[in-house]
C-alpha positions in Angstrom: -96.0 105.7 113.6 -96.4 105.4 109.9 -93.1 103.5 109.8 -94.5 101.0 112.3 -97.5 100.4 110.0 -95.2 99.5 107.1 -93.3 96.8 109.0 -94.4 93.3 109.7 -96.6 92.4 112.7 -96.7 95.9 114.3 -93.0 96.2 115.3 -91.8 99.8 114.9 -88.2 100.2 113.6 -86.2 103.1 115.0 -83.5 105.2 113.3 -80.8 102.7 114.3 -82.7 99.7 112.8 -83.6 98.3 116.2 -87.2 97.5 117.1 -88.5 100.2 119.5 -92.0 99.1 120.4 -94.8 96.9 119.5 -97.9 98.6 118.1 -101.1 96.7 118.8 -104.7 97.5 118.3 -106.8 98.5 121.3 -109.7 96.0 121.2 -111.9 95.3 124.1 -111.8 91.7 125.2 -115.0 91.9 127.2 -118.1 90.3 125.8 -121.1 91.9 127.4 -124.4 91.2 125.9 -126.7 93.9 127.4 -127.1 96.3 130.3 -127.1 94.7 133.6 -124.9 91.8 132.6 -122.9 92.2 135.8 -126.0 92.3 138.0 -125.4 90.4 141.2 -121.6 90.1 140.5 -120.5 93.5 141.8 -121.0 94.3 145.5 -120.3 97.8 146.9 -120.2 98.2 150.7 -122.4 100.7 152.4 -119.3 102.5 153.8 -117.7 102.7 150.3 -117.3 106.5 150.3 -116.4 106.9 154.0 -112.7 107.9 154.6 -110.8 106.9 157.7 -110.2 109.7 160.2 -106.4 109.8 159.5 -106.9 110.2 155.8 -109.5 113.0 156.3 -107.0 114.8 158.5 -104.2 114.4 156.0 -106.3 115.9 153.3 -107.6 118.7 155.5 -111.2 117.6 155.2 -112.0 118.2 158.9 
């Protein structure tokens, strides 16, 4: 990892001199201003947590 930091633009160089992976920072691209910013945009159905009968059977939940 330290080797990747030393090379240009986040490209790690392996033992053979070939690029192995690109190292990028984990930044959030979501711009939310405050709590409730998605209010009215997300809808969850009333039967959200109800499993179909065949799935309940397969999981041994009956």
